[in-house]
C-alpha positions, 0 to 999 in steps of 0.5 A: 576603429576596431573594436575586436582589439579591446579584450576584457581581461579576466585575472585568474589565480595563476595571472594574479600578481599579490604584493605585501603592503603596509599600513599604519592605523596610527590616528585612523578612524577605525570604519574609513581605515577598514573600508580601504583596506578591505578594498586592498584585500579584495583588489578594487584598486587594480585594473585587472580586478575580477569579482570572483578571484583573489586578486588583491594585496596582502595587507599588514596593518601595526599600531592597532592600538592607536585607532579612533572611533568617533562621537560616543562609539568607544560606550555605545558600539557593542559586539554581540556573539551568541554561544549556541546555548538558551540564553547565551547572547553576550556582548561587548562594548567597543572600549572592552573589547579594546582592552581584551585585544586591540587587533579585533576590532580592525579584523571584525571591522574588515571581515564584515566589509567582505564577502560573506562566502568562501572568496570571503574567508580566504580573503580574510587569511590575506590580513595580518593586524598588530597592535605595536609597530613590530610585525612578523612580515620583514621578510615579504617586504611590505611597501608602506602606503598612505591610506588617505591618497586613495579614494 
């Protein structure tokens, strides 16, 4: 058997084929949805996955206002930020953040599952979250997928 016939494929910015994917968040659990979307954005479901390259898909999430949280997370889960001033720690529960903007729950969950570097910042720009069924990416013709079919 000729072992030299198997070459390791390393994708780069020119050889990557990025697609547009539509995900419906209706009835999905937040963390499970976020982990699968983060894998899609990262490109881990593709055979030519390369860790240091943006080889993932552009993901459009609709129906963000119909997301589920299990247990008492609506009241207990808190999102903490700091203003930068002394005593400037602020916190919101999941319910309060959901009432302000339901898309931010999904965005924060997915962003926390991406790398914490320049690549992660670039990958996060491939995520588009909308509260209703209307989205601004009809021209890209996103392909609707079922997250339950993915591992």
